[in-house]
N, C-alpha and C positions, 0 to 999 in steps of 0.2 A: 499493281498486281495485289491481290487479297494474300492475308496473313494466315497462317494456321498457327492456332492457340491450345494450349490443352483445355481451358474452359475459357468462356464468354459469359459476363454478367449483363444481360441487357436490362435498358429502361428503367435504371436506377436511378436515384435523385442522392450522387454520390458526393460525399462533404469531404472537402478539402480543406487546408488552410485559407485557401485564398476565397471559399464560398461554397455553394452548393451549386454544382452545376449536373445536368440530365446529360448521362454519359455511358456507352457503352464498355467495360472494361475488358481488356484481354490479359489473361494470366498463362506465363510460361516458364517452366522451371522452378516453380516455387514462389516467380516474383511478378508484380505488377509490368506487363511488357507494354502496354499500350494503354493511353485513354483514348476515347472515341475511336474504339477498335473497329474495324472493319474486315472481317474473314470468316472462317469457319473455326469449328472447334470439336474436339471429342466429346464435349458436356457444354451445353448452353442451360444457362439458371434465368429465367424469366424473373426480373426483380418489379418489375409492373408499378413503377412510381412509388416504389419504398425507400426509405431513406438506407443507403449503403455508407457504413461507417468503418472506420479502421477499428480491427479488432483491439479489446482495453489492455492496458498495460496496468497492471497492479503491482505497485513498488513496495507493498506493506504488507507482509503476511507470515505468518509463524505456521510451520509445517514441519511435523514428525520432529519436536522440539520439546524439550524440558523446561519446563515453566523454572521460575525461581524458587517456588514453593516446592519443586518435585514431582509435579504432575505432568505425565506425558499429554502432549496434544491428541485430540482425538483422532485427526487424519494424518494419512501416508500421501505421499506424493501423488499416489496414486489416484484415492478419493478426493483431495483437495482440487488436484486439476482437473478431474472431472468435473467436480461443481464448478470451477473456475471457465471453463469451456460451457457448460449449461447456460451461465451468465453471463457470455458474450466477452471473455478475458482469455486473449492468446499469448500474453507473456506475464510472467509473474517474477518479482523479485521477494524470495523470503530469507531467512536468516541462518547464517553458520554460526551457531553460538556455541561459543567456547566453554567448557566444562571446566572446572577449577583444577587447574595443575597442566592442564593441555596446551601442547604446542597448537599455533593455529594453523599451521600446514596441515596437522592430522586432522583438525574440526573441520577445515573446508575440503579436504579429500573422503572423509566420511560422508558429509553431506552429499557432495558431489554423485557419489557412488551410488547412493540412494535414490538420488532423483535420476539419473541414468536409467536408474532399472525400472522407475514407476512413473515418472513424470511424462503427463499427455498434452502439455502445451510448452511452449520455450520457458526459461528460466535463468534465473542468475541470483546471486547471494548478495546480501550485507553481511560483513565479519563483525559478529557481535562480541567484542572484547569486555570479559569481566575478570578477567586475572592477569595483571601485571607481573606478578611474581612467577608466572609460568616461565620456562625457558623460552629464550631467544624472540621474546613478543615482538620488540620493534624490528629486529632485522628480518621476523617472518612476514610482519606488516608489508613492509617495504616490497619484499620480494610478490607477495601475492596481490598488492596493487599493481605492481609492474607486469603480472600474468593476466590482468583484466577485472580482479576482484576490486573495484576503486569505490567502493561505499562502505565505511566503518560504523558500527552502531554502539554509542555509548549510553548508559544509564545516570541520571544523577539523584536513583532513590533505588528503593528495594534492597535485598541482600545481593544484588550483583552490579550495585552503583561503583562507581570510580570516585574516588575524590577529585577536587578541582586540580590539585597538582598533577595528577594522572591523565585528566582529560586533556589537559594544557600538551602534555608529552603526545598524546595522539594526533592531536591537531598539528601539532608541530611535525610530526613524521608524515602525517598524510598531507602537508605542504609540501614536504620536500619529496614525494612519490606520486603527486599528483592524484590524491584521494578527497573524496567529500566524507564529512563525519556528521553522521545523522545521530540525534539526542533523543531520548526519551528525557523531557525537560519539566522534573517537579521536585520542589525541596524536601529532601527527606526529614531534616528536624522538624517541620511543619509538620509532615504525615505523620510522622511517630509519635510525637507530643499528643497530636489530637487522637489519633487513633487510642493510645493507651489510655487514654483518659475516658474514652468512651466504653471500652472495654471494661476498665474497672468499675464503670456503674453499670454495667449490665447492658448497655445499649448496642446490641450485637445484631439485631436484624438487618436484610440487606439495605434498606433504606439509609442505615447509619454510614453505609460504605461511601455515599457521596459526602456526608459530612467529615469523615475522615480525611479528605482530598480536599482540603479548603484552596478555594480558587486562588487564594494568595501564593499556595505552594507552584501553581504554574506559573504565575505571573513573574514571582521572583527568579525562579528557573530560567524562564524563555528571557529576562532580560539580561541574566548573567551571561547566558550561552551568547548573546548577542555581542555581549561587551566581550567576551572571548574570542569571538570569530573579529571582531573589528582590531582587538589587540595584535592579531596574528595575521590578519588579512585572509583569514583561511574559511574556504567555503564551507556551510553548515545548513543542514535541513533539519529543522525542529518538526519533529513528528506530533500527529495528531492534537492538534489546537484545539481546544474546546471553549476557551472564555473569549468574552470582547476585550478583556484587557491585554490578554497574549495578541490578538491581532492589532491591537493599538501599538504593542511593543514592537513587533514584526515590522510594522509599518513604520513606525518612527527609525527602526535603524536602517532599514532600506532606503528611507531619505537621506541618513547620513554615508549613504554609499557603503553600507557594508555588506560583504557577500553570503547574505543569509536569504535562506528560502523556507518556505511552512507549507505544511499540507493539513487537512483536516478529515473526518471521515463520515460517513452516512448517519451513524447513531448520534452522532453531536449536531448534524443537519435537522433530524427527522426526530428525533427521541428528546425528552426532558429526564430530570431526574424522576419525575414522578413514575417511571416505569418500575422501579424499584421496589415502590408498595403494593406489588402485588401479594396477594393472601401468602402465608406461612413462609417458607424459601424460594416461592416461584420468583420471586425478584431477582435471585441470584442468576436467572438465565440472562439479566439484562447487564450485569456487574462488570464493568469494563474500567481501565483506568489510563487516563483520568476520566471520571465518571461523567456521564450527561449533565448538563447544567439547565439552563433555563429559556425560553423564549427570546429573552433579550438578547442572550448570547447567540440564536440560532442567526436571528437578523444581523447580527455583526459578523459572524462567519460567511454569510452570503454576501454581504457588502465586500469582505475582504476577497471573496473568489472573485467577484465583480470588478475591483479595481487592481486584481493581480497582487494584492499582499499575501494570499495564499495560493499558492501556485496549482494545486491539485488537489483529489479528492482520493483517498487509498480506502482499502476496505479494514486493513488491519485485521483481518482474519485471525483470531485467536480461537479454535475449537475445545470445548471441553463438555463432554457429556452431562446430564444432569444425574450423576449416579455416583457410586462408589469409585469408578475409574477416573472421575472427572470433578465437578464440581464439589460434588460431595463425599471427596476422599477422607474429610476429617469426620464425617458421620451424618446422618439426618438432623442432627440438631446443631450442626456447625453454624459459627458467627461468622460474621461477614470478613473478618481476619483471618479465616481458615479457608475460603472459599477460592477457589482460581478464578482469575479474573480474565474476562475476555467474552467474546461471542461470535459467531461464524457470519462471515460476510462477502465471500469471493463471489458465491452466485448471484448476490441479491445488489451488490453496487450499482451495476450498469442500470436494473430495471428502476430501481429507486430516483437515480440521476435523470434518468429518461423521463420520467413520469414528471417529476419537477422541471426540468429544462425545456421539453419540448413542446409545454403547455402554452396557452394564450399570454401567460403571463413570465413565461420563462425567457431562459437566456438564450434559447436556441441552438441550430443544430452545431454550429462551430464552436461556440463556448462549451457544449457538452464534449464532443471530441478533443476540446483542448484539455479539459479537465481530468479526463478518463483514461486518455492515451497520449496525446503527442507531448503534453509538459512533460509528464515521467519519462518518455523516451529521450528527450533531450535532455532534461535534467542528469539522468544517471547512465547517457553515452551508449544507449541502444541505436544506434544510428540508422537501422533498416525496418525499424519499428513506430508506429502511431501516428503515420500519416499516410494518406492515399496519394500515390504519386509515382510516375514511372520509375522503376527499378528499384522499388521498395519491395519488401517482404509482402507477398498477398496473403496479408493477415485480414480478415474482413467479417463483418456482421452484416446483414442484411433483416433489419428490422421489422417484426410482425406486430401491427398494430392491432391488436386483440388483447383487450384487457384479461387480465391474471388476480387473481384473487390468492393470496398465500395462504396455504394449510398448516396445520400443526406441524407435520415432519414430512414435507416435500421437496426437500432439498436433495442435493445428489453427494452431499458430504457424508461424513460418518458422525454426525454431532447428535441426532435423533430429536431435533427440534428445530423450528424455523422462528426466529425473534420479531419475525414480522407477520407473523400468523393476524389474518383478519383485513391485512391493508392491500387495496386493490392498484395494481401498476396500470400504466396506459398501455404498454407494449411489453413485448419479449423478445429476446434474440431467435430469429426464426432458423436463418442458417449461420451457421458459424464456420469460417476456414481459417485454416491454418497453412502458411506456406502453400497455398493453392490447393490444398486437401480439404475436403467437407469431412468436419468433426461433429458437427451437430445439425441434423436436419429433422425435420416435422417433430420435434419434441424427443427426438432419440438421440443420444450419443454413440458416436461410430468411431471414436478414438481407439488407440494401442498404446497401453504400457510401454514406457521407454520412447515413445516416439517424437517427445518432446526435447527440442535442443538446448544446450548449455549455450547460453550468450556470452561473448567475449565483447568487453568493453576496454579496447586498446586507449580511449581517451574519455573523458566526460564531455558533457555537452556545456549547456548554457550555467557553466558555473565555476568561473574562472576566480583566481586567487587575486586578491586587490593590495595595494601597498600597507605593511603592517605598520602600527604605531611606531614612533622612533626607538624607542626601548628596545621594542621586539625585533626592528630591523637590524638594530646594532648586533644584537646576539645572534641572529639569523645569519648575518654575514650578507643581509641584502642592501647596504647603504650604497 
């Protein structure tokens, strides 16, 4: 007997973890009800041999967040998630960033309230801990992890970094409660020493931003955090790896059995530090931390993705306008040390990677779906996201292989420029579906503010703790 569905997607080349299959998908009640579906539906979409991919899961984005320099991101949850959806993302993990003296429970409540009002795709939070002197940090952290906020972010640099001792306290608390610790890993001393000497010599144009972040700063901090993870047996995710040596350090740690994962971002895969050399302050558009590196580093990053050393590619969406509200808050003659770091990426992450991975020499559709969707969902405990299979949320992208050339200001965020202006990609998300509802179609956004749902993470996915070092085991009481 033929089934009745809310929606049928017919004729698509459906990308599953097991491979690409020609299949009709039946959607019902926001879920994938049937593969090889036969029946009727209120709406039928003809995918006509096009790739049907899982909706993108972007696990690293800054939304409605104050930077460490005191500059507010350009995007609200409404504008950021609209842009994300137009780029094929249906889930995002952004940051609930603790202000000085603020209780973590208050931090998360405030961000969740803003997201509930504006977010138009599904969402979760990493808890960014910046002030261990605030009330009840470890108590609140344990409670929040138990409530499903299972990832914590810490910095090893900038004016919001934690010292090593406090990072170890966070890692131990996360181990006890079942959380994952995410780290922005750069050595603060190396950055500060180099920056101050550049500024003293008047070397403050955007290209010197890259010089001020020595590659050794990433290498040292990545190796140190791998050792911390090894000592405690605590799962750690290392954000935005940019150097060949950083990849090698992660690879070596994983070979020792350390519970460490790592990611990179499109701006490291497709840009080099040369982008900072645009005339005047134009290079500030591409300033981010760590900075873009070299073509040799790009090759190492791609190798790391291919062999699993790097688990996924996130956007690290960090949106600031090129005006006094954003990157030029210190004035039109600002030095690199006064310019907010970051560039928009929620909308461009998937098209850029599709262009690179789906071409004749690319890794192919299964690898693309893994690094843009499945790996993040698995690592961060989004159990119904990131894969096309019966019972999963019906988060889908039907790709339109019509080339797209990016313009100067054609994204759907609130940033005012496109850092990929002039670049042509081979395809774009044609139809984007969130839990069975079409939210992007024919180049138009059809979602509603507040329609995104908060995502519970009752357990982490593929990030198990391991046996700690003997000294740590003794004091943790796990001998």
